[in-house]
N, C-alpha and C positions, 0 to 999 in steps of 0.2 A: 504493499499500499504506500502510494506516494504522501510524502509527508511535510511540512514545512519545518526545515532546522531551524533551530536557535543557534546563535554564533556568538559564542565567548572568545576570550583570547586570554593567553596567560602570560604573567609575568617573569616567567623564567625564574632560574636560579641565577643569584648574583654573584659574580666574580670580583670585579673591580669596582662595584658599586652599582646603583638603580640604572635602569635603562636610559639612554639619552631622552630628553623632552617628556619623561614619565608623565608629568601633569598634562602635556599635550595630547599624548597617546589615550588617557582616560577621557578628557572631555572629547575629543576627536572620536572615540569608539563610541560615546553614548551618543553622539549627533549623528551619527551613521546608522544608529538602530542596533547596536550590539545590545545582547541582553545579560552579558556577564562578564565579569573579571576573575582569574582566578591567580592565586598565589602558592607555590610549592615549597617545601623546605627539605634540606637533608642534614647538611654539618655545615651550613655558612649562614645566608640569610633565612630569618625565620618566615611564615608564612601570615602572622596575625597583623605586624606593625605595619606592611605593605596594604594591607585591606583597611586598617582604620586610617591610614593617610588618603587612600582613594576615596572612603567615605565622606570624608570631608570636601572632595574635589568633585563629587559627582552627586546626582538625586535618584537616579533610576536604576543603574546596572546593579545587578545581583553580585555579592560579594563570596566567592567561594575559595576553600583552602582545597589545593589538590595537589599533593594530599598532605594533612597533618599526620605528622610522624605520632603513632601510639606510643613508642618508647618515651617520647619526650615531655610529657606530661600525664599526671594522674588525671583520670577521667573527671573528677569533680574541679580540677582546675580548669580543663576545657568547657566544663558547663558555666564555670564563672566568666571565662572569657567570653565564649559565645554570647552569654545572657548579656555581657556590656557593650559588645560590640553591635548586638543587634539593635540595641537602645540607640547606639550612637548613630547607626545607618539607617533606622526609620524601619526597620524588620527585614532588611536586605541580605542577612549573612545566610550561606550554606555551608553546611559542617561537612570537609570531604576528610576522611581517614583513612589510613593506612598501616601496615606493617614494617614498611621499608623491606629491606634485608638484613641477614646476619650481620654484615659487614659495619652497618649503621648504627643498627640497634647496639649490638656490643662493643664495637670500637669506638662508638663516638658517645652513646648514652650511656652506655655501661650496663644494659639490661639484658638479661637472656631472650634468646630469639625463640626459644622453645613453645611448641604448641601454639603457635599462632592464631588459630581460627579460633580456640577457647578463649584466648585472652580478647581477642575483637569481641566475641559475643559479650562478655563481662563489660567491657569498656564500652560499648554502645548503649546496654542497658542502665549503667549507672549514670550517662549522660541524659537519657532520657527520663529517667526518675527525677533526677536534681532539676530538671527544666519543668517537669509537671508540677514539681513544688507542693505535690499531695500532702508531704510529711517529711520528718526526716530521713536522710538515704541512708539504709541498712542494706549490705550486700553479704552475702555469704560464700561469695566465690572462692576458687582456689588465689587467684592473681591479684585481685582488689578488694580484700574484705574491709568492711566499714562497719563499724568501728575497728580500728586494728588491734584491739585489746579489750579486754572485759572491762578493764579499768575506765573506760571513756564510753562516751554516748553516741548516737547518731546525730547529726546535725542536718538542718535543713537549709536550702539557698536562700541567705540573709534578700538576695535582690530579688523583685518581682519581676519576671522576664516581660519582655514585650509580647513574645509570643511563648507558650508553651511546647510547641513541638516544632522547634526549628528544624528544617530539612537536614538529615544526615545520609551522606552517600559514601560507599565504601570502594576505596581501591583495591583491585582484585585482579590479579593474572590466571592463577590455577583454577581447575574445574571447581573443587570444594569451595573456593575462597567466593568465587563467583555466585554459586548456590547460596553461600553465607550471606553475600550482599543482599539477593532477591529475599531472604526470610527476614532479615532484621533492619534493613537499612530503605531509604526511601530511593535509591537510585545507585547506579553502579559507575565507577570512574575507570574503564579499562585501560591498559597499556597495550599495545600491539593489537589494535583493534582492526580488524580487516570486514568489511562488509560482505566479502567474498564467503564468509565462514559463517554467516547468521545460522545456519542450519547446524551448527556446533553449539552456539551460545542458546538456542530457544530451550532445549530440554534442560540445560542447567539453570535456566531462569526459571523456568516453569516449575521444576523441583522445589526450589528454594522459595518461590510466591505460595505452593501448594502447604508449604510448613509455616507459613508466616502466622503470627497470632491474630492479625489482623485480616481479614479476606481482602484481597485487592488483586487487580490486573495489571496485566503489562503496560495497558493504558496509562497507569497511575505510576510506573516506574520510570525516573529519567535515568538516561543511559548517555553519559557526555565523555567520549575518548577526547585524550589531548592528540592532536593531530599536526604534523609539521605540515606548514603551507608555504608556499613561494612560489608567486604569480611572475613570470620572466619572459624576456625575449631568449634567453639563453639556459633552456633546462637542462642542459648537459654540465653547466658549471655548478648549478643548483644541485642538481643529483649528486654530484662529485662531492659537494660540501656536506650535505645529508649522509653518505656513505662513510664519510670520514667521522661524523658524529655518531652514527650507529657503530662504527667499528669499536669506538670507546665504550658506549653503552655495554654492548654485547661482549667485549673483550676485557674490561677492567672493572665493571660495577656490580660483578657477582653472578652468580649461575642463573639467579630466580629469572632476571630479563632473557638470558639466552633461552631457559626453558618455554617461556613464553613465545619466543619465535621458532623455538622447534615445534610447537605444539600448532603454529599455523603453517607449517610446513617445511621449515628450511632447517633440518637438524645438521645435514654435511656442512651448509655454509656457516652454521654456528661454530660447529666443531674446528674447522679451518680459520674462522676470524680469532677463535681463543687461541689456539694453537700460535698462529703469527703474533698475538699481543704478548702473548707469553715470552716469546723469543724476542720481543721489542723491536719487532716489523712491523711499524705501525701502518706504512705505506701498502705492504702486502695485504695485512687485515682489511685495510678500507677497501682494496681492490677485490677481496673478497665477498664484500656485502654485495648482494644479488640486486640487480635493478628492479627486479620484480617484486623483492622485499619492499623497495621503497614504493613503488606503486600502489602495493597491498597497504600500507598503512600512513601514506602522505598524500596529499595534493600538492605536486610540484609539476610544472609545467607552463606552456603559455596559457594565456586566458581561454584559448577555443578547446585545450586539453584539459583544464580544471573543470570547466564548465559541463564537459562529456562526461567525465569520472564523476562529477557530483551526482549524476542520474541514480548511479548505484547506491550512495550515500542516503539518498532522499529515501530510496526503498528500502533501507535498511534498518534495523532496530534502534540507529542511534537517534537521539532526541536534541541533543545539543552536541556542536562541534565546537571545542576548545582550541582555537587556532594557536599555534605558535608563531607569531610575527613579532617583528622587531622595531618596526619602521613606521612612520606616518603612512607612508606611499603602499605599503603591504596592508596595512590596515584597512585601507580604502578600497584596494584592488580584491582583498578577501570578500568585504562588505558587497562589493558588486557582485562578485562570482556567487557567493552563498545564498545573500538576500534577494538577489537579482534585483540589485540598484544599479540599473544601467543608466549612464550619465548622459546618452542621446536617444531621443525618440521616446522615452517611457513619461507616462503621467502618474506620479507617486501621490497624487492628493488624499486619495483615499485609502493608501497602505497604511493598516493600523500597526505595522513593525517599526515605522517611523517616528520619531518625536516630530513636533509642529518645527524646530529647527531646520531638519533635514528636509522636511515638506516646502519650506520657504525657500531654500536653496533651488530644489526642484521647479517651483512655481517660478524665481527668477529665470532659469536657464529656458523656460517655455517663453516666459516675456521678451527674452531677449531674441530669440528664434522668430517670435511672429514680428518683430520690429525689424527683421533683417540685418539685426547688428548693429543699427543705427543708434540705438539709445544705451546708455548705461543702464543694465538691469539692477544695479544697485540704487538707481534712483528711481525707480517704478514702484508703485506701491500695492502690495498685496491686500487682500481683503482686511478689514480690522480686525476680524476675529483671528484668522491667522497670524497676523502680527502680533497680536497680544499674546496668543498662547506660546509663541516663540520667544516672547521677553523683548520684543524690539519695540523702542520707542516710536509712536506714531506721528509727532510733530515733523513736519518737512520731509526730507527725502527719507526713506527708510534705511537705518544704517545697515550695513551688511555685517554679517558674523566675524567675516575676516577682520575688519576695522576693531570690532570689539574684543577679539582676541588679542590684538595686537595693545590694545589698552588696557589687558587684564593687567593686575599686579605680577610680578615677576615670580618665577617658582621658588617657593621656599627651600627646596631641596636642589643642591647642586650637585647633578651627577660626576662622579669623578671618572668614569669610564663609559 
């Protein structure tokens, strides 16, 4: 069944500092009709601080963690942070959780990686109990007992949450973890997701949904894969860059990513990549990444190629695409491809996916074409209703969004890289 994909983008893992022009990326994404922004974490930048900053710069974008490391915080600490940030963002938070892998859990957070599914189950339940605030949170599980000793008493979350049921999504790669996501969470954040393999995912999700405490269907379940996206006139260079990235991911970041790529059909390639990486031959590792793997899990190519490949994504189980893009230009090109926001010949006045500011820009383009380019479209007047919804003053000429962006105060964060 063809569906309308929601579009988000990820802020990525930071190495030298925040992405360039981070404030502009956020406001531009919101004006283009993006649904959400997501922040990951490993052992560098955390996932909550950037979202708090993004909450102050935006009004509509959902704010998701993709994913928050389970080993980094006690579940009650997650509930506290979630309730706080949900208030500050006026109810826009989405909690994405994941167990990561043994290297990060044991090497950085200093917690055992044993029995990740059992830990996830306890973790999610405690967060839900704390946010519901029905009473003191008591848990008798093996990994997160509350209270920790008989000399203490259980406590109730002091803050009244804005929402008692903040959505929780689970990052999952293995079959049993995918089933668990469908059973206990409100959605699934896949890694190495391919629309080609929906027949493999469907029975796993159906089994999990059948065990859920609250009856629900796949239609109520969000599936939000992170997808590398690059729309370019030079696909070969973009694919080569993604092959280098995948070589590092599959060769250096633990066996669990390799297992995920093996499950979708690339066992020999994964073995070769890991063999070359262990021998410190990174070029050979990148060359061993099949172009077919990139085509399976990414959207890289010319505008026409990406547009054609999106047909399979719209027919797939995915409900939200979390695009891995890093520039304003790629942000715009991705919105045009995924949301169908053509810059020529399209009338977006009635498109509910677009905020008023984006519809105002579309109105100006139409006005300019009708005038044969003879008039400055920034000096033409839209309907008063649209101008007011876009937040543009109506006195005299309509001020362009571009001029307003230039006049906005400087970004308080100065990226170092």
